[in-house]
C-alpha positions in Angstrom: -23.9 -41.6 58.7 -20.4 -40.6 57.9 -18.2 -43.6 57.6 -20.7 -45.7 59.5 -21.2 -49.4 59.2 -24.6 -49.4 60.9 -27.3 -51.4 59.2 -30.4 -49.7 57.9 -32.1 -52.7 56.2 -31.4 -56.5 56.8 -33.1 -59.5 55.1 -34.0 -62.6 57.2 -34.7 -65.4 54.8 -34.7 -68.2 57.5 -37.5 -66.3 59.4 -39.5 -65.7 56.3 -42.5 -67.8 55.2 -44.6 -68.5 52.2 -47.6 -67.1 54.0 -46.1 -63.9 55.4 -43.4 -63.3 52.7 -39.7 -62.3 52.9 -38.9 -60.7 56.2 -36.7 -57.6 56.5 -35.7 -55.7 59.6 -35.7 -52.0 58.9 -33.9 -49.6 61.3 -36.5 -46.9 60.8 -34.7 -43.9 62.3 -31.4 -44.7 60.5 -33.3 -45.4 57.3 -35.2 -42.1 57.5 -32.0 -40.2 58.2 -30.0 -41.9 55.5 -32.6 -41.3 52.8 -33.5 -37.8 54.1 -37.0 -38.5 55.2 -38.0 -35.7 57.6 -40.6 -37.8 59.3 -40.2 -41.6 59.7 -43.9 -41.9 59.5 -43.5 -41.3 55.7 -41.8 -44.7 55.6 -45.1 -46.4 56.0 -45.7 -45.6 52.3 -42.5 -47.4 51.4 -43.3 -50.3 53.7 -47.0 -51.1 53.6 -46.5 -54.4 55.4 -44.7 -52.9 58.4 -46.0 -55.1 61.1 -44.0 -54.6 64.3 -42.1 -51.6 65.5 -40.0 -51.7 68.7 -37.6 -49.2 70.2 -34.2 -50.5 70.9 -31.7 -48.4 72.9 -28.7 -50.2 71.4 -30.0 -49.3 67.9 -30.8 -45.7 69.0 -34.3 -46.0 67.5 -37.1 -48.2 66.2 -36.7 -51.4 64.3 -39.6 -52.6 62.2 -40.5 -56.0 60.7 -41.4 -55.6 57.1 -42.7 -58.5 54.9 -42.5 -58.6 51.1 -45.0 -60.9 49.5 -43.8 -60.4 45.9 -41.0 -59.2 43.7 -43.3 -56.4 42.6 -43.3 -55.0 46.2 -39.5 -55.1 46.3 -39.3 -53.5 42.9 -41.6 -50.7 44.0 -39.4 -50.0 47.0 -36.3 -49.9 44.9 -37.9 -47.6 42.4 -39.1 -45.3 45.1 -35.6 -45.2 46.7 -34.0 -44.6 43.3 -36.1 -41.4 43.1 -35.0 -40.0 46.4 
């Protein structure tokens, strides 16, 4: 993603809820490419609450809805990404 401004991870607080958690949209193909995951299926380990995946031509790949129910889940993600 040389000099790109394309999003890979976006938080959506207004669409979040106490029941489901904090919503994030993850651009799965971009995310996998940026963090050098060879298989985007590996991302399911990073995002255990990946609920919805849809292909969008304008995004050139899949976008997934991920919910975080606790700060601990967010910390786990950041720790894992720090080790990449």
